[in-house]
N, C-alpha and C positions, 0 to 999 in steps of 0.2 A: 681271827685275825685281830683281836684284842693284844696278844703278846706281839704281834710287831708293830702296834700301836704304841705299845709300850716301849719297846726297844727304837722305836722313833723317836718319842719323846727324850728319852735318856741320850740318844744318840745327837738330837738339837743342842743339849747343855753342854756334852762333850763337845761337838762340833763348836758350839758359839765360843766357848772358850779355846780352843785352837784355832779354829779362824778369825777370830776379832783380836785373840792374842799374838799370835803367828803373822797376821798381815801385817798390825802393827809393828811389831817385829820385822816383818820383810821391808816395810819403810826406811830400815836402817840401810837396807843394800845400796841404794843410788847414794846415800851419805858415806859409807864404807868404800863403795868402788869410786867414788867423789874424791875422797881423800887419799885413799891407798891405789898404788897403781896394781894391774893384773898380777905382778909377780910377789907384791905385798898380799894381795888378796890370796892369793893361793897357800902361802902360809898360814893363812889364817882356817882355811880351808883343811889343811893337812892336820893342822891342831886338833879339830874338832871332829874329823875322822879318827884320828888316834881317842878321843874321849869313847867315841861311839865304840870301839873296840873294848876299852877298859870298861864300859858299861855291861860287855857282857859277861865280862870276868870276874864283877863284884856283884851282879845280881843271880849269876848262873839258875837263872829259869824259876827262880823263887816265886815271881807273880803270878805264873802260870800255876803252880803249884799250890798257892793260896787257894784260888779260885776252885782247882781240883777239888781239894781234900776238905774244903769245907762241908761238903756232900757226904763226906764220910766221917768226919771227925766233929767233936763241937769249936766252934768257928775260933772261941779265945785259943785255945791249943793250939790249933794252926798258926792263927796268927802270933802267940808269944813265942812259939817256937822258931818260927820263920824269921821273927824281927830280929830274937836273942842272938840266932847263928849269923843273920846279916850282919848285925853289929860288932861280933866277933871277927868275924872275917874280913871287913871293912878295915878295922885296923891293922889286922894283919897283912892284906894285900897294899893298903897304904905304905906302912912302914918298910916293905918288901920293896915296892915298886921306885923307892925313892933314890933306892943305892942306883940303879942304871939308868938314872936320867942325864945323866951328861952324854951318854953314848947314845941313848934314843934322840937327843938333842942333835947329836953331829949326825945320825943317820937320816934325818929331818932334814938336812941342811939350814938348823938352828943353833950351831955350835954355840953363837955368841949372845946366846937366852935360853939357857936352861930354866932358866927363870918362870918360864912359858909353860913348860912341860909339869914343873910343879903346880902351877896355877891350875892346869888343867887337872891333875890328879887330884886334886882337893874340891874342884866343882863335882867330878865321878863319886868322889866318897860322901859328900854331903846330899846330891842325890838319890844315893843308892839308900841313905835313912829314909828318904821319904817315900820309896817306893812301894813298901806294905804298908803304908799310913793312907795314900792315894789309895791302894786297892781295896783297903778295907771302905772307905768311901764309895766305893764303886760297887762293892759286894752288897753295902746295908742300902742301895741305892737313893744317896744323896749327892747327884751331881750338881745340884745348885752350887754347894761347899766347893767340891772339886773344881767348877768352872771359877769361883772366885779367887780361889788359891791360885790356880794356874794364870789367869790373867792378871792378879797381881805382881807375878813372878815375872810375866813376859814386861809390864807396866815399869818395873823397877830394873829392870835389865837394860831396857830402851833409854829411861830417864840416866840412868848411869851413863850412859853412853853418850850420850847428847851432852851431860853434866862435862864429863872429861874431855871428849873432843870436839865440841862447839863452845860451850862458855869458857873452859878453864883454858883451851888451846888456843881460843880464838881471843883471849886477854893477855895470854903471854904473847903471841905473834903479834899484838898489837904494842908490846910493852905497857899493858895497861898498868897502873898503880891501883891494882885489886888482889884480895887474899888469893883469888882463884889462880891468876897467874902464877903464884907462888907453889901452889899444889901440883901443879902440869909439867911431868918430867919430859922431854920429846926423847930420852935414850930409850921408854917404855915402849913407845911408839904403839904397835899394833898390841900391846900388850894390854892397853884399856879395855880393850875389848873384852878378855877374859877375866880381868878383874870386876869389870859391870855384871858379869856373869855369874863369878863367884861371890858378889854380894847379895845378889838374889836370890842363888840357892841356900846362903845362909839365913833369910829371912824367911824363906820357905819353907825351913826346919821350924821357925819360932812358929809359924802361922799354921801348922800342923800339931804343936803343941798338945792339945786337947787329946789325939790318935795316940801320939806318942807315950803320953801319961797314962795312956790305958793301958799300957802294954808291960807285963811282968816278966821280970828274968828267969826264966824255967824253960827248959826245954824235956820233951817227950821224946824220947831216945827211938821209941820204935816208932811213930812219925815223921823224926828226923830221917831215919832209915829209910822208908817208903816215898819221901819228899825226896830224897837225894837219888835214889834210884829213879825216880819218876824226872830229875829234872835233868839227870845226866846227857841223855841223848838232847836235851831242847838247848844246852849247852853247843851243843856241834850245830845245832838249829843255829842258834844265835850267833857264832860266830862264822856261818857260811852267809845267813844274814848281811852279817856287817861286811864280809868281804864282797858279795855283791853290790853292797851300796856304796863303799869307800874306798876298797881297796884300786879303785882305778883313780883315785887322787894320787896315791901312793906311785903308783906304777908309769903313769905320766910324767912325773918328778924325774925318774929313773931310765923310762924308755925311750921320751920323747929325743928325736934326732935334733941335735944342736947344744947351746949351751946351758947351764944351772938356771940363769936368768930366762931365758926361752923357753926351759921347760917349766919353770913355776909361772912364767906369763900363758902361757897355753892352761894350765891347770886352773888358774884364777878366771881365766875367760870360760873355760868349762862348767867351771862351780859357779859361776855367775848365772849362767842360762840354764843350769840344772834346776835354780830355783825358781825358773819360771814353770815348773810342772808342781808349784805350790800347791793350788787348788786341790788336785788329787791325792797329792799327799796328805793334806790335810784332811779331805774327806775323808779317807781309810784310816787315817790315824782317830779320828773321832768315832768312826765306825768300829775301829777294834775296840773302843773304851768301853762301849757300850754290849757290843756282840760277845767279849769272851765269856763275862758273867752269865749272858743271856744265854748262849749257846751251852753252858755246861746245865744250867738251870731246866734248859728244853728237854734235853738227852733224854732222861727218863719219860717225857710226855711219850702219849699214844700216837698224835700225829707228827713228831719233830721232825720228819725227813721232809715232810711237806711243808713245814715252816721253815726249814733251811732252804728249800728250792725257791721260795715264794723271797727270802730276803735277798736271794742271791738275785732274784731278775730286779728287784728294787733297786740294789747296789749297782749292778751294771749297767743300768737307766739313769743313776746320777754319774756315774763316770764317763760315760758317754757326752753329757751335757755339760761336765766339764772339761772334759776334752776338749770339744766344739768353742767350748768359750775362750780359751786359752789360745791354741792354735788357729782359730780364726780373725782373732786379734791381737796378735802379736805386734803389730804396729802402733801398738798401745803399751803392752805389757813392756815391751823393750823399752821404755823412757824408766824403768825402775831398776836400771845397770848403772846409772850414772854416766851414760853416755856422753856428755855434754861432755865433760873433762877427759875421758878416757872413751874415746870413740871405737877401740879395737875391742872393745866388748861385742859389739854388735856382729862380729864374724863368726861367732859361735851360737847365733839364731838357728842355724841348720839342726842343732841337736835337740832341739823342742820337742818336735813331732815325735820323735823317735823315745825319747824317753818319757812323753805323755803316755805313748800307746804300752812301754813296757810297764809304767806303773799302772793302768790296768789290769794288766796279765799279773800283776804282782798282788791287786785288791783280790781279784778272784783267787788266786792261791790261797790267801788268808782265809776267804770264805770256805774253801777246800780242805784247810788243812783241820777244822776242827774232827774229820774222821778219824786223825791218828792220835787225838789228844782225848776224846772222848773211849778211845777203845784201847787204852795203854799200848798203841804203836808208834809211840817215840822215837824209835830208833829206825823205821821206816821212815819216818819225817825227817831225820838225821840224814838216811842217803838221798835222800831226795834233794835236799840243801846242799850237800856235799857235791851231788853232780850239777846241781846250778853253779857250785864255786868253779869248779874245775873247769867249765866252759866258759866262766868269767875271766879268768885264771887265764887259759889258752888263747884267747882271741886277743885280751890285752898286751900279753907277752909277745905275741908274732905280728899284730895288726897295728899297735901303736906306731912303731916306727915308720909304717909306711902310710896309714889313715889319719895320724895325730888323736885329738880327742874324740875324733869320731867313731873311732874303733872302740870308745868306752861305752858311747851311746850303742853302738852295735850289742856290744858285749851284755850289756843291759838287757836289752831286746831279747836275745838269745835264752840267757839265762832265766828270765822270768816266764819266759813262754815255755821252756822245758819243765819248770819246775809246776807250773799249770796243768799243763797236759799230764805229765807224770801224775799228779797229785790226783787228778780226776779219774785217771785210769785206774790207779791202786784203791782210791777210795770207794770204787765201783764193786771192787773184789770184796774190799773188808765191811763198808757200811755202804750201800747201795743208797743214793739220792738220785730222785727222778728229775735233777736240773732240766730244764728247756734248754739245750744249748743250742741246738739250732736256730732258734728265736733269739736266743742272746748272742750268735756269732754272728748272724744277720746283723744284730743294731751295730755292732762293732766295727762290720764292714762296711755298713752304710756311711760311719762317722770318717772313716777313710777316704772314702770317695768324695766326699762333699768338701774334706781338706783340698785332695787335689783338685777336684772342679774350682774351690776357691785360689787355688794356686795359679789355676789356669788363666781365671776371670783375670786377676792382678795383674796380667801380661798385656791386657787388653783394656785393662780400666783406663775410664778417662781421667779419674783422680780419686782420692784414700776415701770420700765419702760413698761415693760409688762401691767402692771396694766393702765398706763396712756396712752399707744397705745390701750387699748382696750376702755377705757372711750373717746378719738380721732377719733376710729371708729364709736360708739354707735352714737356721737353727730353729727359725718357726714352722719350716716344711717337717723338719725330722719330728719335730713337738706334735704336729699335727695326725701323722705318721703313728707314731708312736700312742697317741692318745686312742686313734682308731681301732688301733689292735690289740692295746688294753685297756680297752674300755671297761670290763665288767671289774676288772682288777682296781682300777683308780677309784672307781665309784665307791669303795668300801674302805677309802682313807679319809683320814680327817681334815676339814677345810677343804681340800681341792676334791673331795667327791662330789661335791654338789655340781659343780663343772661338767661331770662326767656321766650324769645321772641318766639311767634308760631304763624304759621300761620293761616292766618281768612279764 
């Protein structure tokens, strides 16, 4: 259990930086949706989706390769080889991708603002240079510095958005005689969101100076060859993952029935509601930060499979409580979408429960995927991801004209459900782990049933306080049920273990 406690401790810090930082960043959602129409917010989401695709190209799985080969080679050799390669390829990719910027902007229906695409490209380039320094912090078990830099990045990003869109924009619109009014240029419009991100990424590089200065420009060609062979399938995995996560933003614009303005508006509504899956997404990201190096270090341990199974159990339970915390209190979370100025965002709330369940499947898949990474079967992982991407593309292509953005939510659910089941079945063949899947499935099904019970109660509820009280009672009942079933497991956990003490 000590190894799980260590993972929990590191996940806390990674989680703290992600949850605190992203929650602060998430507070921008009502600001941005209040300032920008759903059509303009749709443009923002498309550009960030473009950044997600570029991240896969620029990093090409080097982060995972760093953790994998640190167990086989000297860490400094892996770090120097990986970072030197990333620097060279980042320069190459940035120069090459600057050429088709006008065509990319036209494809995204942003022909009047190709500079937005350039700014996103620079953000990706800077973020790529930070990938291995952040990985080094994770490998050396320095989550506090990792958390500090990540939170600082978010605070700067949010601060710059507030500076441009509240202070400068406010003074400009009031015709105030101030230097801030002179800074604001209305033609930049949504571009200030990307300028703020670019400034934050540049300062992050400065905060990682110590890790970057530890780099020595040298390449071990034999090691690099092995790393590239290892990462090649991960590029496919990454592309498939980004297709599953972001392609729906592009396809809504091109497949939604109606005008371009209506399609962009639908995209903005879907993207704003997509963010209500924030809690599970943040937890999954925090977990992956701690779990990836942890899983690789545990791979050679005698009881590795048992540890993986126990980690999975705690992970699914945490996701279940995140699910209930969001879907049972959507009456509260909906206010984070700027509905006062743009009530049209409310119509997209129906996608939230579907997306939340899909994210649980995704998190389980991330847990399961360790089998192909530690057994060097990344190509099988690529096939699984390709299968998921095909499902995503087919459902979105054929069903968006009929179901609108709801098709995107169901496509996400179907995709991650397929990937979860496929990874489990293949994993049991190549690296069997005794996951308590019947029990975990029961927990997820119970959460879904609690959601439907809550929806039924809302129809007959005399008021919102009764509805919220019923939601709290459901969460408490689920907690007591899980506590009774998992009492022996919980008693070994730090802090909360004393509440589940049992007689031996």
